[in-house]
C-alpha positions as semicolon CSV with decimal commas, in nm:
position;residue;x (nm);y (nm);z (nm)
1;M;-0,162;-4,349;-6,199
2;Q;0,177;-4,165;-6,047
3;P;0,242;-4,186;-5,676
4;N;0,188;-3,848;-5,483
5;T;0,527;-3,683;-5,446
6;F;0,591;-3,397;-5,234
7;V;0,791;-3,120;-5,394
8;S;0,978;-2,886;-5,167
9;R;0,882;-2,495;-5,275
10;Y;1,215;-2,371;-5,139
11;A;1,584;-2,466;-5,324
12;P;1,795;-2,642;-5,113
13;S;2,028;-2,284;-5,044
14;E;1,670;-2,124;-4,979
15;R;1,533;-2,345;-4,698
16;P;1,427;-2,177;-4,377
17;A;1,716;-2,121;-4,129
18;R;1,602;-2,373;-3,876
19;K;1,676;-2,641;-4,159
20;R;2,028;-2,550;-4,119
21;G;2,019;-2,573;-3,739
22;K;2,092;-2,158;-3,682
23;K;1,932;-2,079;-3,332
24;I;1,674;-1,818;-3,376
25;P;1,715;-1,506;-3,098
26;I;1,456;-1,513;-2,867
27;S;1,569;-1,159;-2,726
28;H;1,599;-0,812;-2,877
29;R;1,933;-0,643;-2,874
30;K;1,772;-0,321;-2,763
31;T;1,632;-0,512;-2,444
32;K;1,950;-0,713;-2,392
33;L;2,109;-0,347;-2,357
34;Q;1,831;-0,163;-2,167
35;T;1,857;-0,495;-1,922
36;R;2,261;-0,448;-1,838
37;L;2,205;-0,079;-1,825
38;F;1,967;-0,124;-1,547
39;F;2,161;-0,409;-1,333
40;G;2,474;-0,239;-1,410
41;T;2,312;0,116;-1,268
42;A;2,162;-0,084;-0,985
43;T;2,515;-0,255;-0,859
44;L;2,663;0,144;-0,915
45;L;2,400;0,275;-0,708
46;F;2,430;-0,004;-0,421
47;V;2,806;0,062;-0,380
48;V;2,779;0,404;-0,363
49;C;2,501;0,348;-0,108
50;L;2,760;0,136;0,105
51;G;3,030;0,389;0,067
52;F;2,776;0,703;0,138
53;L;2,621;0,526;0,472
54;D;2,951;0,438;0,598
55;L;2,884;0,085;0,713
56;S;3,065;-0,047;0,997
57;W;3,134;-0,434;0,983
58;H;3,258;-0,443;1,376
59;Q;2,946;-0,304;1,430
60;F;2,727;-0,540;1,260
61;T;2,953;-0,820;1,405
62;N;2,904;-0,666;1,728
63;G;2,510;-0,650;1,708
64;L;2,486;-0,979;1,608
65;S;2,652;-1,115;1,880
66;S;2,420;-0,916;2,122
67;I;2,173;-1,074;1,959
68;P;2,089;-1,401;2,198
69;N;2,118;-1,190;2,506
70;I;1,885;-0,911;2,404
71;A;1,622;-1,243;2,266
72;S;1,661;-1,375;2,623
73;K;1,528;-1,038;2,780
74;F;1,218;-1,028;2,577
75;M;1,159;-1,374;2,661
76;A;1,085;-1,309;3,006
77;I;0,760;-1,142;2,931
78;S;0,576;-0,974;3,212
79;F;0,164;-0,991;3,224
80;E;0,196;-0,672;3,471
81;S;0,111;-0,420;3,201
82;F;-0,111;-0,644;3,006
83;G;-0,424;-0,423;3,095
84;D;-0,298;-0,115;3,017
85;L;-0,122;-0,263;2,646
86;A;-0,464;-0,458;2,574
87;D;-0,651;-0,068;2,633
88;G;-0,369;0,088;2,416
89;M;-0,441;-0,173;2,138
90;V;-0,801;-0,118;2,154
91;T;-0,727;0,250;2,116
92;S;-0,512;0,197;1,841
93;I;-0,762;-0,003;1,617
94;I;-1,045;0,290;1,725
95;I;-0,801;0,546;1,570
96;A;-0,777;0,344;1,264
97;F;-1,145;0,257;1,231
98;L;-1,217;0,676;1,287
99;T;-0,962;0,778;1,055
100;V;-1,071;0,546;0,781
101;T;-1,433;0,589;0,818
102;I;-1,366;0,986;0,810
103;S;-1,153;0,951;0,507
104;V;-1,444;0,797;0,307
105;L;-1,674;1,044;0,353
106;F;-1,468;1,273;0,146
107;S;-1,319;0,992;-0,084
108;V;-1,610;0,884;-0,239
109;L;-1,695;1,205;-0,365
110;L;-1,382;1,346;-0,454
111;S;-1,272;1,008;-0,663
112;F;-1,579;1,117;-0,886
113;L;-1,435;1,423;-0,934
114;I;-1,067;1,370;-1,041
115;A;-1,166;1,019;-1,261
116;E;-1,094;1,091;-1,568
117;N;-1,412;0,973;-1,713
118;I;-1,683;1,089;-1,519
119;T;-1,522;1,436;-1,390
120;P;-1,744;1,726;-1,472
121;V;-1,450;2,007;-1,510
122;K;-1,113;1,837;-1,676
123;W;-0,893;2,114;-1,533
124;A;-1,048;2,108;-1,181
125;G;-1,019;1,762;-1,171
126;R;-0,651;1,767;-1,250
127;L;-0,577;2,014;-1,042
128;L;-0,714;1,815;-0,759
129;R;-0,565;1,532;-0,855
130;Y;-0,191;1,710;-0,851
131;L;-0,299;1,872;-0,523
132;L;-0,340;1,493;-0,355
133;L;-0,014;1,384;-0,541
134;I;0,122;1,624;-0,319
135;I;-0,020;1,498;-0,019
136;R;0,071;1,163;-0,095
137;T;0,466;1,279;-0,125
138;I;0,458;1,403;0,205
139;P;0,517;1,115;0,450
140;T;0,233;1,013;0,734
141;T;0,484;1,081;0,989
142;I;0,529;1,457;0,869
143;W;0,182;1,474;0,894
144;V;0,119;1,309;1,234
145;L;0,400;1,551;1,366
146;L;0,230;1,876;1,259
147;A;-0,088;1,725;1,412
148;V;0,101;1,650;1,746
149;A;0,279;2,037;1,740
150;S;-0,067;2,184;1,663
151;M;-0,270;1,995;1,916
152;G;-0,082;1,784;2,147
153;F;-0,035;1,442;2,201
154;G;-0,295;1,196;2,204
155;S;-0,552;1,035;1,994
156;M;-0,721;1,312;1,834
157;A;-0,364;1,420;1,690
158;G;-0,315;1,048;1,554
159;V;-0,700;1,082;1,390
160;L;-0,618;1,434;1,222
161;G;-0,244;1,324;1,104
162;L;-0,343;0,994;0,955
163;L;-0,653;1,184;0,813
164;F;-0,455;1,359;0,504
165;P;-0,268;1,041;0,395
166;T;-0,530;0,790;0,407
167;S;-0,802;1,011;0,216
168;S;-0,566;1,114;-0,075
169;Y;-0,484;0,685;-0,093
170;L;-0,836;0,612;-0,086
171;V;-0,917;0,895;-0,362
172;K;-0,668;0,760;-0,601
173;S;-0,773;0,375;-0,532
174;F;-1,141;0,468;-0,580
175;A;-1,094;0,703;-0,873
176;A;-0,852;0,437;-1,046
177;Q;-1,172;0,169;-0,995
178;I;-1,412;0,390;-1,158
179;E;-1,169;0,492;-1,470
180;E;-1,148;0,083;-1,501
181;T;-1,474;-0,018;-1,460
182;G;-1,728;0,281;-1,545
183;G;-1,675;0,350;-1,885
184;D;-1,980;0,159;-2,097
185;T;-2,240;0,263;-1,799
186;I;-2,148;0,608;-1,836
187;E;-2,127;0,624;-2,215
188;A;-2,475;0,444;-2,212
189;M;-2,639;0,688;-1,973
190;R;-2,522;0,995;-2,143
191;A;-2,666;0,849;-2,448
192;V;-2,996;0,878;-2,278
193;G;-2,934;1,226;-2,122
194;A;-2,848;1,142;-1,752
195;S;-2,722;1,414;-1,588
196;W;-2,390;1,346;-1,377
197;L;-2,554;1,312;-1,031
198;Q;-2,769;1,026;-1,195
199;I;-2,464;0,852;-1,394
200;V;-2,284;0,883;-1,029
201;F;-2,580;0,757;-0,791
202;K;-2,777;0,533;-0,988
203;G;-2,543;0,424;-1,239
204;L;-2,190;0,396;-1,099
205;L;-2,226;0,360;-0,714
206;P;-2,443;0,057;-0,686
207;G;-2,178;-0,140;-0,919
208;L;-1,833;0,006;-0,708
209;I;-1,987;-0,059;-0,344
210;L;-1,842;-0,403;-0,372
211;P;-1,483;-0,291;-0,479
212;F;-1,484;0,005;-0,255
213;L;-1,522;-0,215;0,055
214;A;-1,260;-0,442;-0,047
215;I;-0,985;-0,119;-0,102
216;L;-1,129;-0,016;0,278
217;S;-1,063;-0,339;0,425
218;F;-0,713;-0,357;0,263
219;R;-0,659;-0,002;0,400
220;F;-0,788;-0,052;0,753
221;E;-0,532;-0,326;0,764
222;M;-0,253;-0,084;0,707
223;E;-0,417;0,173;0,930
224;V;-0,398;-0,071;1,227
225;A;-0,021;-0,119;1,166
226;E;0,057;0,282;1,092
227;T;-0,118;0,367;1,442
228;V;0,100;0,160;1,608
229;M;0,434;0,256;1,479
230;L;0,296;0,646;1,450
231;G;0,163;0,597;1,828
232;M;0,562;0,601;1,931
233;V;0,568;0,998;1,802
234;G;0,259;1,109;2,007
235;A;-0,037;0,950;1,802
236;G;-0,171;0,751;2,093
237;G;-0,265;0,414;2,129
238;I;-0,013;0,128;2,215
239;G;0,243;0,287;2,034
240;V;0,310;0,528;2,356
241;L;0,335;0,265;2,570
242;L;0,594;0,105;2,393
243;Q;0,809;0,380;2,314
244;D;0,828;0,437;2,674
245;Y;0,939;0,091;2,755
246;I;1,199;0,121;2,480
247;S;1,333;0,419;2,663
248;F;1,356;0,277;2,999
249;Y;1,476;-0,078;2,868
250;D;1,189;-0,249;3,026
251;F;1,180;-0,540;2,773
252;A;0,950;-0,776;2,966
253;N;0,670;-0,545;2,923
254;L;0,788;-0,465;2,594
255;G;0,774;-0,833;2,476
256;M;0,407;-0,865;2,616
257;G;0,322;-0,559;2,371
258;I;0,508;-0,688;2,120
259;V;0,299;-1,001;2,102
260;I;-0,047;-0,831;2,169
261;V;0,049;-0,604;1,823
262;F;0,161;-0,928;1,658
263;V;-0,178;-1,121;1,728
264;T;-0,397;-0,832;1,662
265;I;-0,240;-0,722;1,367
266;F;-0,225;-1,096;1,242
267;A;-0,601;-1,138;1,321
268;V;-0,688;-0,819;1,108
269;E;-0,525;-0,941;0,840
270;L;-0,678;-1,292;0,796
271;I;-1,063;-1,110;0,865
272;S;-0,956;-0,848;0,625
273;N;-0,840;-1,130;0,361
274;R;-1,140;-1,316;0,413
275;V;-1,377;-1,023;0,357
276;R;-1,189;-0,940;0,045
277;S;-1,196;-1,283;-0,081
278;R;-1,606;-1,310;0,015
279;L;-1,661;-0,959;-0,201
280;A;-1,460;-1,101;-0,496
281;R;-1,678;-1,417;-0,484
282;R;-2,001;-1,210;-0,535
């Protein structure tokens, strides 16, 4: 019996390139060109932006040298206005809570009207989607300033000014969740002749409550931070006090306000993360 022999099916000159030690390219030439074009364009824009802003190196170094002096003034924290600051922080949290709560009442229904897989009228859903896009392109600060101009300074202007961007954000997020998870349910219920309201309230909404709550917890976390900042332009809350302390260079009370804001937002973020992790496990 003849021993087993291995006969190559390649001629010596036809063997694969890897046998001859050649490198196999792992990136496409077009991808390389696009990457170089991206970084080249970004570098050019960076240089143009530096020239446009006319940044001063002298001003930058002077600002760095004054940081220790400013930081020492912040260290002299005063408890004189602690009560007012705490009350202002509570007001900011309430403004954020009311804004999110009112926004939910509009956002849940509107999200089902614009979601591509469930909207009853395609052209109306797309028109509404474009309208919400326009609302999102206008900065939140502009909405708050418009509310302050029409209603005056205070918490009511803060709630009204934050209502439009918050509702637009929630509608977009809810609709994306509906489009991602509702396809099979919609198809099955349509097959048995269910109406649009039955699909929404009996088929989709029960399974979307937990994802919606996770989105709301994240938005509330953002809303508290925005309320503090927008309070400086008249939206009420602790931001009004912080703006006054900045105007009068009252660093001691300003430092206490910053501590209160930091602790509050840190606590809200921890609670929000815990809520989302609990909802994700269910």
